[in-house]
PyMOL Python script that loads the backbone (N, CA, C, O; Angstrom):
from pymol import cmd

cmd.read_pdbstr("""\
ATOM      1  N   MET A   1       0.418  -1.218   0.122  1.00  0.00           N
ATOM      2  CA  MET A   1       0.056   0.237  -0.049  1.00  0.00           C
ATOM      3  C   MET A   1       0.790   1.440   0.125  1.00  0.00           C
ATOM      4  O   MET A   1       1.466   1.738   1.110  1.00  0.00           O
ATOM      5  N   THR A   2       0.610   2.093  -0.877  1.00  0.00           N
ATOM      6  CA  THR A   2       1.128   3.439  -0.850  1.00  0.00           C
ATOM      7  C   THR A   2       0.280   4.613  -0.172  1.00  0.00           C
ATOM      8  O   THR A   2      -0.900   4.823  -0.456  1.00  0.00           O
ATOM      9  N   LEU A   3       0.770   5.107   0.445  1.00  0.00           N
ATOM     10  CA  LEU A   3       0.158   6.126   0.929  1.00  0.00           C
ATOM     11  C   LEU A   3       0.677   7.408   0.393  1.00  0.00           C
ATOM     12  O   LEU A   3       1.721   7.274  -0.245  1.00  0.00           O
ATOM     13  N   PRO A   4       0.142   8.814   0.503  1.00  0.00           N
ATOM     14  CA  PRO A   4       0.038   9.734  -0.104  1.00  0.00           C
ATOM     15  C   PRO A   4       1.105  10.428   0.712  1.00  0.00           C
ATOM     16  O   PRO A   4       1.141  10.438   1.943  1.00  0.00           O
ATOM     17  N   SER A   5       2.266  11.205  -0.381  1.00  0.00           N
ATOM     18  CA  SER A   5       3.138  11.598   0.583  1.00  0.00           C
ATOM     19  C   SER A   5       3.136  13.088   0.634  1.00  0.00           C
ATOM     20  O   SER A   5       4.199  13.678   0.442  1.00  0.00           O
ATOM     21  N   GLU A   6       2.051  13.744   0.873  1.00  0.00           N
ATOM     22  CA  GLU A   6       1.586  14.939   0.952  1.00  0.00           C
ATOM     23  C   GLU A   6       0.210  15.109   2.040  1.00  0.00           C
ATOM     24  O   GLU A   6      -0.629  14.211   2.100  1.00  0.00           O
ATOM     25  N   PRO A   7       0.151  15.776   2.483  1.00  0.00           N
ATOM     26  CA  PRO A   7      -1.023  15.676   3.367  1.00  0.00           C
ATOM     27  C   PRO A   7      -2.291  15.933   2.432  1.00  0.00           C
ATOM     28  O   PRO A   7      -2.181  16.518   1.355  1.00  0.00           O
ATOM     29  N   VAL A   8      -3.768  15.346   3.032  1.00  0.00           N
ATOM     30  CA  VAL A   8      -4.804  15.118   2.089  1.00  0.00           C
ATOM     31  C   VAL A   8      -5.575  16.127   2.958  1.00  0.00           C
ATOM     32  O   VAL A   8      -5.671  16.290   4.174  1.00  0.00           O
ATOM     33  N   THR A   9      -6.066  16.716   1.925  1.00  0.00           N
ATOM     34  CA  THR A   9      -7.432  17.869   2.346  1.00  0.00           C
ATOM     35  C   THR A   9      -8.911  17.344   1.778  1.00  0.00           C
ATOM     36  O   THR A   9      -9.112  17.101   0.588  1.00  0.00           O
ATOM     37  N   LEU A  10      -9.810  17.226   2.722  1.00  0.00           N
ATOM     38  CA  LEU A  10     -11.025  16.658   2.032  1.00  0.00           C
ATOM     39  C   LEU A  10     -11.974  17.798   2.627  1.00  0.00           C
ATOM     40  O   LEU A  10     -11.907  18.301   3.748  1.00  0.00           O
ATOM     41  N   SER A  11     -13.035  18.129   1.415  1.00  0.00           N
ATOM     42  CA  SER A  11     -13.883  19.235   1.575  1.00  0.00           C
ATOM     43  C   SER A  11     -15.028  18.467   2.529  1.00  0.00           C
ATOM     44  O   SER A  11     -15.132  17.241   2.566  1.00  0.00           O
ATOM     45  N   VAL A  12     -15.577  19.070   3.028  1.00  0.00           N
ATOM     46  CA  VAL A  12     -16.838  19.275   3.791  1.00  0.00           C
ATOM     47  C   VAL A  12     -17.708  18.184   3.301  1.00  0.00           C
ATOM     48  O   VAL A  12     -18.134  17.258   3.991  1.00  0.00           O
ATOM     49  N   GLY A  13     -17.987  18.430   1.729  1.00  0.00           N
ATOM     50  CA  GLY A  13     -18.810  17.187   1.059  1.00  0.00           C
ATOM     51  C   GLY A  13     -18.282  15.897   1.027  1.00  0.00           C
ATOM     52  O   GLY A  13     -18.938  14.933   1.421  1.00  0.00           O
ATOM     53  N   GLN A  14     -16.949  15.785   0.511  1.00  0.00           N
ATOM     54  CA  GLN A  14     -16.479  14.521   0.632  1.00  0.00           C
ATOM     55  C   GLN A  14     -16.183  13.764   1.975  1.00  0.00           C
ATOM     56  O   GLN A  14     -15.932  12.563   2.076  1.00  0.00           O
ATOM     57  N   ILE A  15     -16.268  14.821   3.137  1.00  0.00           N
ATOM     58  CA  ILE A  15     -16.309  14.075   4.444  1.00  0.00           C
ATOM     59  C   ILE A  15     -17.867  13.532   4.716  1.00  0.00           C
ATOM     60  O   ILE A  15     -18.102  12.408   5.159  1.00  0.00           O
ATOM     61  N   ASP A  16     -18.766  14.395   4.419  1.00  0.00           N
ATOM     62  CA  ASP A  16     -20.211  13.859   4.492  1.00  0.00           C
ATOM     63  C   ASP A  16     -20.442  12.748   3.473  1.00  0.00           C
ATOM     64  O   ASP A  16     -21.181  11.879   3.935  1.00  0.00           O
ATOM     65  N   GLN A  17     -20.017  12.505   2.175  1.00  0.00           N
ATOM     66  CA  GLN A  17     -19.811  11.591   1.634  1.00  0.00           C
ATOM     67  C   GLN A  17     -19.241  10.366   2.476  1.00  0.00           C
ATOM     68  O   GLN A  17     -20.011   9.519   2.929  1.00  0.00           O
ATOM     69  N   LEU A  18     -17.834  10.302   2.672  1.00  0.00           N
ATOM     70  CA  LEU A  18     -17.374   8.984   3.246  1.00  0.00           C
ATOM     71  C   LEU A  18     -18.493   8.870   4.614  1.00  0.00           C
ATOM     72  O   LEU A  18     -18.748   7.727   4.992  1.00  0.00           O
ATOM     73  N   ASN A  19     -18.984   9.736   5.158  1.00  0.00           N
ATOM     74  CA  ASN A  19     -19.787   9.306   6.615  1.00  0.00           C
ATOM     75  C   ASN A  19     -21.223   8.479   6.177  1.00  0.00           C
ATOM     76  O   ASN A  19     -21.762   7.518   6.726  1.00  0.00           O
ATOM     77  N   GLN A  20     -21.648   9.310   4.866  1.00  0.00           N
ATOM     78  CA  GLN A  20     -22.673   8.456   4.232  1.00  0.00           C
ATOM     79  C   GLN A  20     -22.328   6.733   3.964  1.00  0.00           C
ATOM     80  O   GLN A  20     -23.068   5.766   4.140  1.00  0.00           O
ATOM     81  N   GLN A  21     -21.165   6.784   3.561  1.00  0.00           N
ATOM     82  CA  GLN A  21     -21.030   5.431   2.939  1.00  0.00           C
ATOM     83  C   GLN A  21     -20.629   4.390   3.981  1.00  0.00           C
ATOM     84  O   GLN A  21     -20.863   3.187   3.862  1.00  0.00           O
ATOM     85  N   LEU A  22     -19.753   5.190   5.429  1.00  0.00           N
ATOM     86  CA  LEU A  22     -19.670   4.016   6.454  1.00  0.00           C
ATOM     87  C   LEU A  22     -20.710   4.071   7.162  1.00  0.00           C
ATOM     88  O   LEU A  22     -20.724   3.367   8.172  1.00  0.00           O
ATOM     89  N   SER A  23     -21.988   4.987   6.827  1.00  0.00           N
ATOM     90  CA  SER A  23     -23.310   4.763   7.398  1.00  0.00           C
ATOM     91  C   SER A  23     -24.038   3.566   6.916  1.00  0.00           C
ATOM     92  O   SER A  23     -24.681   2.678   7.475  1.00  0.00           O
ATOM     93  N   LYS A  24     -23.668   3.889   5.477  1.00  0.00           N
ATOM     94  CA  LYS A  24     -24.495   2.636   4.441  1.00  0.00           C
ATOM     95  C   LYS A  24     -23.788   1.334   5.031  1.00  0.00           C
ATOM     96  O   LYS A  24     -24.511   0.467   5.521  1.00  0.00           O
ATOM     97  N   LEU A  25     -22.693   1.197   5.009  1.00  0.00           N
ATOM     98  CA  LEU A  25     -21.552  -0.334   5.375  1.00  0.00           C
ATOM     99  C   LEU A  25     -22.347  -0.568   6.721  1.00  0.00           C
ATOM    100  O   LEU A  25     -23.178  -1.475   6.775  1.00  0.00           O
ATOM    101  N   ARG A  26     -22.133   0.125   7.645  1.00  0.00           N
ATOM    102  CA  ARG A  26     -22.912  -0.335   9.253  1.00  0.00           C
ATOM    103  C   ARG A  26     -24.195  -1.092   8.623  1.00  0.00           C
ATOM    104  O   ARG A  26     -24.360  -2.304   8.485  1.00  0.00           O
ATOM    105  N   HIS A  27     -24.862  -0.265   8.358  1.00  0.00           N
ATOM    106  CA  HIS A  27     -26.389  -0.527   8.064  1.00  0.00           C
ATOM    107  C   HIS A  27     -26.653  -1.859   7.233  1.00  0.00           C
ATOM    108  O   HIS A  27     -27.577  -2.598   7.571  1.00  0.00           O
ATOM    109  N   ASP A  28     -25.699  -2.219   5.954  1.00  0.00           N
ATOM    110  CA  ASP A  28     -25.269  -3.524   5.470  1.00  0.00           C
ATOM    111  C   ASP A  28     -25.260  -4.601   6.131  1.00  0.00           C
ATOM    112  O   ASP A  28     -25.996  -5.585   6.052  1.00  0.00           O
ATOM    113  N   ILE A  29     -24.038  -4.283   7.061  1.00  0.00           N
ATOM    114  CA  ILE A  29     -23.418  -5.488   7.643  1.00  0.00           C
ATOM    115  C   ILE A  29     -24.432  -5.979   8.832  1.00  0.00           C
ATOM    116  O   ILE A  29     -24.545  -7.141   9.225  1.00  0.00           O
ATOM    117  N   ASN A  30     -25.076  -4.946   9.271  1.00  0.00           N
ATOM    118  CA  ASN A  30     -25.926  -5.463  10.503  1.00  0.00           C
ATOM    119  C   ASN A  30     -27.157  -6.212   9.862  1.00  0.00           C
ATOM    120  O   ASN A  30     -27.618  -7.120  10.554  1.00  0.00           O
ATOM    121  N   ASN A  31     -27.820  -5.950   8.531  1.00  0.00           N
ATOM    122  CA  ASN A  31     -28.957  -6.534   7.922  1.00  0.00           C
ATOM    123  C   ASN A  31     -28.125  -7.875   7.597  1.00  0.00           C
ATOM    124  O   ASN A  31     -28.686  -8.940   7.858  1.00  0.00           O
ATOM    125  N   HIS A  32     -26.991  -7.902   7.116  1.00  0.00           N
ATOM    126  CA  HIS A  32     -26.497  -9.270   6.597  1.00  0.00           C
ATOM    127  C   HIS A  32     -26.284 -10.704   8.058  1.00  0.00           C
ATOM    128  O   HIS A  32     -26.575 -11.896   8.158  1.00  0.00           O
ATOM    129  N   LEU A  33     -25.586  -9.593   8.984  1.00  0.00           N
ATOM    130  CA  LEU A  33     -25.546 -10.585  10.263  1.00  0.00           C
ATOM    131  C   LEU A  33     -27.089 -10.661  10.932  1.00  0.00           C
ATOM    132  O   LEU A  33     -27.210 -11.466  11.855  1.00  0.00           O
ATOM    133  N   SER A  34     -27.914 -10.125  10.660  1.00  0.00           N
ATOM    134  CA  SER A  34     -29.708 -10.232  11.223  1.00  0.00           C
ATOM    135  C   SER A  34     -29.933 -11.707  10.071  1.00  0.00           C
ATOM    136  O   SER A  34     -30.559 -12.702  10.436  1.00  0.00           O
ATOM    137  N   LEU A  35     -29.560 -11.632   9.255  1.00  0.00           N
ATOM    138  CA  LEU A  35     -30.092 -12.203   8.541  1.00  0.00           C
ATOM    139  C   LEU A  35     -29.671 -13.759   8.734  1.00  0.00           C
ATOM    140  O   LEU A  35     -30.407 -14.744   8.666  1.00  0.00           O
ATOM    141  N   MET A  36     -28.449 -13.706   8.961  1.00  0.00           N
ATOM    142  CA  MET A  36     -27.605 -14.935   9.632  1.00  0.00           C
ATOM    143  C   MET A  36     -28.244 -15.304  10.921  1.00  0.00           C
ATOM    144  O   MET A  36     -28.774 -16.414  10.987  1.00  0.00           O
ATOM    145  N   LEU A  37     -28.261 -14.604  11.840  1.00  0.00           N
ATOM    146  CA  LEU A  37     -29.040 -14.926  12.749  1.00  0.00           C
ATOM    147  C   LEU A  37     -30.181 -15.097  12.826  1.00  0.00           C
ATOM    148  O   LEU A  37     -30.511 -15.762  13.808  1.00  0.00           O
ATOM    149  N   ALA A  38     -31.021 -14.749  12.142  1.00  0.00           N
ATOM    150  CA  ALA A  38     -32.430 -15.335  11.879  1.00  0.00           C
ATOM    151  C   ALA A  38     -32.507 -16.830  10.943  1.00  0.00           C
ATOM    152  O   ALA A  38     -33.224 -17.786  11.240  1.00  0.00           O
ATOM    153  N   ALA A  39     -31.875 -16.780  10.132  1.00  0.00           N
ATOM    154  CA  ALA A  39     -31.448 -18.384   9.526  1.00  0.00           C
ATOM    155  C   ALA A  39     -31.327 -19.313  10.591  1.00  0.00           C
ATOM    156  O   ALA A  39     -32.080 -20.287  10.561  1.00  0.00           O
ATOM    157  N   VAL A  40     -30.457 -19.187  11.599  1.00  0.00           N
ATOM    158  CA  VAL A  40     -29.959 -19.689  12.703  1.00  0.00           C
ATOM    159  C   VAL A  40     -31.399 -20.175  13.408  1.00  0.00           C
ATOM    160  O   VAL A  40     -31.789 -21.332  13.566  1.00  0.00           O
ATOM    161  N   GLU A  41     -32.203 -18.667  13.860  1.00  0.00           N
ATOM    162  CA  GLU A  41     -33.339 -19.431  14.629  1.00  0.00           C
ATOM    163  C   GLU A  41     -34.321 -19.911  13.969  1.00  0.00           C
ATOM    164  O   GLU A  41     -35.233 -20.312  14.692  1.00  0.00           O
ATOM    165  N   VAL A  42     -34.493 -20.031  12.782  1.00  0.00           N
ATOM    166  CA  VAL A  42     -35.584 -20.984  11.711  1.00  0.00           C
ATOM    167  C   VAL A  42     -35.087 -22.313  12.022  1.00  0.00           C
ATOM    168  O   VAL A  42     -35.781 -23.243  12.435  1.00  0.00           O
ATOM    169  N   ILE A  43     -33.774 -22.340  11.786  1.00  0.00           N
ATOM    170  CA  ILE A  43     -33.361 -23.752  11.592  1.00  0.00           C
ATOM    171  C   ILE A  43     -33.371 -24.163  13.128  1.00  0.00           C
ATOM    172  O   ILE A  43     -33.701 -25.334  13.314  1.00  0.00           O
ATOM    173  N   ARG A  44     -33.134 -23.575  14.026  1.00  0.00           N
ATOM    174  CA  ARG A  44     -33.549 -24.318  15.756  1.00  0.00           C
ATOM    175  C   ARG A  44     -34.973 -24.667  15.813  1.00  0.00           C
ATOM    176  O   ARG A  44     -35.396 -25.766  16.172  1.00  0.00           O
ATOM    177  N   ARG A  45     -35.699 -23.656  15.432  1.00  0.00           N
ATOM    178  CA  ARG A  45     -37.366 -24.104  15.510  1.00  0.00           C
ATOM    179  C   ARG A  45     -37.778 -24.843  14.410  1.00  0.00           C
ATOM    180  O   ARG A  45     -38.825 -25.488  14.471  1.00  0.00           O
ATOM    181  N   LYS A  46     -37.142 -24.832  13.489  1.00  0.00           N
ATOM    182  CA  LYS A  46     -37.827 -26.039  12.207  1.00  0.00           C
ATOM    183  C   LYS A  46     -36.452 -26.449  11.511  1.00  0.00           C
ATOM    184  O   LYS A  46     -35.821 -25.896  10.609  1.00  0.00           O
ATOM    185  N   PRO A  47     -36.195 -27.660  12.273  1.00  0.00           N
ATOM    186  CA  PRO A  47     -34.954 -28.271  11.482  1.00  0.00           C
ATOM    187  C   PRO A  47     -35.353 -28.692  10.400  1.00  0.00           C
ATOM    188  O   PRO A  47     -34.360 -29.141   9.827  1.00  0.00           O
ATOM    189  N   GLU A  48     -36.263 -28.817   9.756  1.00  0.00           N
ATOM    190  CA  GLU A  48     -36.749 -29.245   8.306  1.00  0.00           C
ATOM    191  C   GLU A  48     -36.185 -27.948   7.236  1.00  0.00           C
ATOM    192  O   GLU A  48     -35.846 -28.094   6.061  1.00  0.00           O
ATOM    193  N   ALA A  49     -36.199 -26.711   7.996  1.00  0.00           N
ATOM    194  CA  ALA A  49     -35.775 -25.938   6.974  1.00  0.00           C
ATOM    195  C   ALA A  49     -34.445 -25.729   7.032  1.00  0.00           C
ATOM    196  O   ALA A  49     -34.061 -24.660   6.558  1.00  0.00           O
ATOM    197  N   ALA A  50     -33.600 -26.494   7.505  1.00  0.00           N
ATOM    198  CA  ALA A  50     -32.137 -26.132   7.736  1.00  0.00           C
ATOM    199  C   ALA A  50     -31.570 -26.315   5.930  1.00  0.00           C
ATOM    200  O   ALA A  50     -30.591 -25.592   5.749  1.00  0.00           O
ATOM    201  N   GLU A  51     -31.900 -26.944   4.897  1.00  0.00           N
ATOM    202  CA  GLU A  51     -31.619 -26.694   3.700  1.00  0.00           C
ATOM    203  C   GLU A  51     -31.902 -25.567   3.364  1.00  0.00           C
ATOM    204  O   GLU A  51     -30.988 -24.742   3.331  1.00  0.00           O
ATOM    205  N   ARG A  52     -33.185 -25.187   3.024  1.00  0.00           N
ATOM    206  CA  ARG A  52     -33.637 -24.194   2.520  1.00  0.00           C
ATOM    207  C   ARG A  52     -32.798 -22.583   3.016  1.00  0.00           C
ATOM    208  O   ARG A  52     -32.378 -21.708   2.259  1.00  0.00           O
ATOM    209  N   MET A  53     -32.761 -22.622   4.619  1.00  0.00           N
ATOM    210  CA  MET A  53     -32.124 -21.715   5.509  1.00  0.00           C
ATOM    211  C   MET A  53     -30.366 -21.561   5.266  1.00  0.00           C
ATOM    212  O   MET A  53     -29.765 -20.487   5.302  1.00  0.00           O
ATOM    213  N   SER A  54     -29.809 -22.763   5.042  1.00  0.00           N
ATOM    214  CA  SER A  54     -28.561 -22.785   4.977  1.00  0.00           C
ATOM    215  C   SER A  54     -28.147 -21.723   3.534  1.00  0.00           C
ATOM    216  O   SER A  54     -27.230 -20.910   3.648  1.00  0.00           O
ATOM    217  N   ALA A  55     -28.730 -21.819   2.556  1.00  0.00           N
ATOM    218  CA  ALA A  55     -28.406 -20.732   1.239  1.00  0.00           C
ATOM    219  C   ALA A  55     -28.377 -19.417   1.999  1.00  0.00           C
ATOM    220  O   ALA A  55     -27.332 -18.778   1.874  1.00  0.00           O
ATOM    221  N   THR A  56     -29.433 -18.833   2.848  1.00  0.00           N
ATOM    222  CA  THR A  56     -29.304 -17.695   2.885  1.00  0.00           C
ATOM    223  C   THR A  56     -28.164 -17.420   4.013  1.00  0.00           C
ATOM    224  O   THR A  56     -27.667 -16.294   3.961  1.00  0.00           O
ATOM    225  N   PHE A  57     -27.822 -18.041   4.732  1.00  0.00           N
ATOM    226  CA  PHE A  57     -26.637 -18.123   6.113  1.00  0.00           C
ATOM    227  C   PHE A  57     -25.810 -18.105   5.190  1.00  0.00           C
ATOM    228  O   PHE A  57     -24.989 -17.230   5.466  1.00  0.00           O
ATOM    229  N   GLU A  58     -25.470 -18.770   3.876  1.00  0.00           N
ATOM    230  CA  GLU A  58     -24.245 -18.930   3.599  1.00  0.00           C
ATOM    231  C   GLU A  58     -24.001 -17.835   2.499  1.00  0.00           C
ATOM    232  O   GLU A  58     -22.895 -17.674   1.984  1.00  0.00           O
ATOM    233  N   ALA A  59     -24.724 -17.352   2.289  1.00  0.00           N
ATOM    234  CA  ALA A  59     -24.664 -16.237   1.041  1.00  0.00           C
ATOM    235  C   ALA A  59     -24.288 -14.928   1.859  1.00  0.00           C
ATOM    236  O   ALA A  59     -23.808 -14.067   1.122  1.00  0.00           O
ATOM    237  N   GLN A  60     -24.383 -14.556   3.193  1.00  0.00           N
ATOM    238  CA  GLN A  60     -24.162 -13.188   3.706  1.00  0.00           C
ATOM    239  C   GLN A  60     -22.752 -12.787   4.028  1.00  0.00           C
ATOM    240  O   GLN A  60     -22.359 -11.648   3.775  1.00  0.00           O
ATOM    241  N   PRO A  61     -21.846 -13.854   4.676  1.00  0.00           N
ATOM    242  CA  PRO A  61     -20.415 -13.591   4.395  1.00  0.00           C
ATOM    243  C   PRO A  61     -19.559 -12.804   3.384  1.00  0.00           C
ATOM    244  O   PRO A  61     -18.542 -12.117   3.482  1.00  0.00           O
ATOM    245  N   ARG A  62     -20.508 -13.239   2.200  1.00  0.00           N
ATOM    246  CA  ARG A  62     -19.796 -12.996   0.797  1.00  0.00           C
ATOM    247  C   ARG A  62     -20.383 -11.527   0.624  1.00  0.00           C
ATOM    248  O   ARG A  62     -19.678 -10.614   0.193  1.00  0.00           O
ATOM    249  N   LYS A  63     -21.415 -11.390   0.905  1.00  0.00           N
ATOM    250  CA  LYS A  63     -22.381 -10.081   0.983  1.00  0.00           C
ATOM    251  C   LYS A  63     -21.535  -8.950   1.635  1.00  0.00           C
ATOM    252  O   LYS A  63     -21.190  -7.926   1.045  1.00  0.00           O
ATOM    253  N   VAL A  64     -21.182  -9.325   3.198  1.00  0.00           N
ATOM    254  CA  VAL A  64     -20.522  -8.485   4.012  1.00  0.00           C
ATOM    255  C   VAL A  64     -19.098  -8.052   3.463  1.00  0.00           C
ATOM    256  O   VAL A  64     -18.659  -6.966   3.843  1.00  0.00           O
ATOM    257  N   THR A  65     -18.283  -8.899   2.515  1.00  0.00           N
ATOM    258  CA  THR A  65     -16.837  -8.905   1.987  1.00  0.00           C
ATOM    259  C   THR A  65     -17.278  -8.123   1.061  1.00  0.00           C
ATOM    260  O   THR A  65     -16.660  -7.064   0.960  1.00  0.00           O
ATOM    261  N   GLU A  66     -18.106  -8.281   0.378  1.00  0.00           N
ATOM    262  CA  GLU A  66     -18.460  -7.429  -0.825  1.00  0.00           C
ATOM    263  C   GLU A  66     -18.776  -5.685  -0.348  1.00  0.00           C
ATOM    264  O   GLU A  66     -18.296  -4.690  -0.890  1.00  0.00           O
ATOM    265  N   ALA A  67     -19.573  -5.726   0.632  1.00  0.00           N
ATOM    266  CA  ALA A  67     -19.881  -4.092   0.968  1.00  0.00           C
ATOM    267  C   ALA A  67     -18.978  -3.602   1.601  1.00  0.00           C
ATOM    268  O   ALA A  67     -19.083  -2.380   1.710  1.00  0.00           O
ATOM    269  N   MET A  68     -17.706  -4.258   2.300  1.00  0.00           N
ATOM    270  CA  MET A  68     -16.411  -3.808   2.938  1.00  0.00           C
ATOM    271  C   MET A  68     -15.455  -3.479   1.993  1.00  0.00           C
ATOM    272  O   MET A  68     -14.771  -2.461   2.096  1.00  0.00           O
ATOM    273  N   LEU A  69     -15.319  -4.583   0.714  1.00  0.00           N
ATOM    274  CA  LEU A  69     -14.604  -3.968  -0.233  1.00  0.00           C
ATOM    275  C   LEU A  69     -15.040  -2.683  -0.908  1.00  0.00           C
ATOM    276  O   LEU A  69     -14.185  -1.843  -1.189  1.00  0.00           O
ATOM    277  N   GLN A  70     -16.314  -2.479  -1.184  1.00  0.00           N
ATOM    278  CA  GLN A  70     -16.621  -1.487  -1.924  1.00  0.00           C
ATOM    279  C   GLN A  70     -16.455  -0.029  -1.208  1.00  0.00           C
ATOM    280  O   GLN A  70     -15.997   0.960  -1.780  1.00  0.00           O
ATOM    281  N   PHE A  71     -16.908  -0.070   0.141  1.00  0.00           N
ATOM    282  CA  PHE A  71     -16.558   1.069   0.797  1.00  0.00           C
ATOM    283  C   PHE A  71     -14.872   1.295   1.078  1.00  0.00           C
ATOM    284  O   PHE A  71     -14.475   2.422   1.371  1.00  0.00           O
ATOM    285  N   SER A  72     -13.937   0.172   0.970  1.00  0.00           N
ATOM    286  CA  SER A  72     -13.021   0.340   1.661  1.00  0.00           C
ATOM    287  C   SER A  72     -12.050   1.216  -0.030  1.00  0.00           C
ATOM    288  O   SER A  72     -11.075   1.966  -0.083  1.00  0.00           O
ATOM    289  N   THR A  73     -12.891   0.655  -1.066  1.00  0.00           N
ATOM    290  CA  THR A  73     -12.244   1.349  -2.366  1.00  0.00           C
ATOM    291  C   THR A  73     -12.492   2.824  -2.513  1.00  0.00           C
ATOM    292  O   THR A  73     -11.755   3.665  -3.028  1.00  0.00           O
ATOM    293  N   GLU A  74     -13.405   2.940  -2.086  1.00  0.00           N
ATOM    294  CA  GLU A  74     -14.090   4.464  -1.786  1.00  0.00           C
ATOM    295  C   GLU A  74     -13.018   5.094  -0.975  1.00  0.00           C
ATOM    296  O   GLU A  74     -12.223   5.926  -1.413  1.00  0.00           O
ATOM    297  N   PHE A  75     -13.054   4.637   0.239  1.00  0.00           N
ATOM    298  CA  PHE A  75     -11.958   5.191   1.123  1.00  0.00           C
ATOM    299  C   PHE A  75     -10.557   5.258   0.833  1.00  0.00           C
ATOM    300  O   PHE A  75     -10.010   6.272   1.268  1.00  0.00           O
ATOM    301  N   GLU A  76      -9.761   4.368   0.153  1.00  0.00           N
ATOM    302  CA  GLU A  76      -8.559   4.416  -0.674  1.00  0.00           C
ATOM    303  C   GLU A  76      -8.597   5.700  -1.495  1.00  0.00           C
ATOM    304  O   GLU A  76      -7.801   6.630  -1.362  1.00  0.00           O
ATOM    305  N   LYS A  77      -9.826   5.636  -2.542  1.00  0.00           N
ATOM    306  CA  LYS A  77      -9.771   6.652  -3.425  1.00  0.00           C
ATOM    307  C   LYS A  77      -9.934   8.051  -3.058  1.00  0.00           C
ATOM    308  O   LYS A  77      -9.690   9.001  -3.802  1.00  0.00           O
ATOM    309  N   SER A  78     -10.387   8.120  -1.798  1.00  0.00           N
ATOM    310  CA  SER A  78     -10.286   9.469  -1.168  1.00  0.00           C
ATOM    311  C   SER A  78      -9.323  10.017  -0.862  1.00  0.00           C
ATOM    312  O   SER A  78      -9.023  11.153  -1.229  1.00  0.00           O
ATOM    313  N   PHE A  79      -8.595   9.216  -0.050  1.00  0.00           N
ATOM    314  CA  PHE A  79      -7.384   9.655   0.683  1.00  0.00           C
ATOM    315  C   PHE A  79      -6.187   9.149  -0.428  1.00  0.00           C
ATOM    316  O   PHE A  79      -5.040   9.121   0.016  1.00  0.00           O
ATOM    317  N   ASP A  80      -6.351   8.836  -1.541  1.00  0.00           N
ATOM    318  CA  ASP A  80      -5.152   8.729  -2.567  1.00  0.00           C
ATOM    319  C   ASP A  80      -4.588   7.641  -2.113  1.00  0.00           C
ATOM    320  O   ASP A  80      -3.372   7.816  -2.187  1.00  0.00           O
ATOM    321  N   ILE A  81      -4.823   6.624  -1.689  1.00  0.00           N
ATOM    322  CA  ILE A  81      -3.992   5.735  -0.974  1.00  0.00           C
ATOM    323  C   ILE A  81      -4.050   4.251  -2.236  1.00  0.00           C
ATOM    324  O   ILE A  81      -5.162   3.872  -2.606  1.00  0.00           O
ATOM    325  N   ARG A  82      -2.835   3.581  -2.752  1.00  0.00           N
ATOM    326  CA  ARG A  82      -2.773   2.911  -3.617  1.00  0.00           C
ATOM    327  C   ARG A  82      -2.283   1.815  -3.328  1.00  0.00           C
ATOM    328  O   ARG A  82      -1.373   1.775  -2.501  1.00  0.00           O
ATOM    329  N   LYS A  83      -2.739   0.705  -3.908  1.00  0.00           N
ATOM    330  CA  LYS A  83      -2.017  -0.784  -3.713  1.00  0.00           C
ATOM    331  C   LYS A  83      -0.570  -0.960  -4.330  1.00  0.00           C
ATOM    332  O   LYS A  83      -0.440  -0.889  -5.552  1.00  0.00           O
ATOM    333  N   ALA A  84       0.003  -1.079  -3.898  1.00  0.00           N
ATOM    334  CA  ALA A  84       1.471  -1.563  -4.155  1.00  0.00           C
ATOM    335  C   ALA A  84       1.743  -2.519  -5.415  1.00  0.00           C
ATOM    336  O   ALA A  84       2.883  -2.921  -5.650  1.00  0.00           O
TER     337      ALA A  84
END
""", "prot")
cmd.dss("prot")
cmd.show_as("cartoon", "prot")
cmd.util.cbc("prot")
cmd.orient("prot")
């Protein structure tokens, strides 16, 4: 990772945009975790639903990873951070 060699200045608008993106990231991750917990609860109460619920459960970590990657890409772009 290559950091900028000079100080980085962000406008109020850019800070607001990053804050909105961070808020969306938190919201998305909470939603994915909630779906995982809901799937586990359904499986506990109705074991016969395990196969159907496992697909929901298994999809969530990938979605969390995608959301984090999207945010980190925008964050690195805002601060001019480059991958080596």
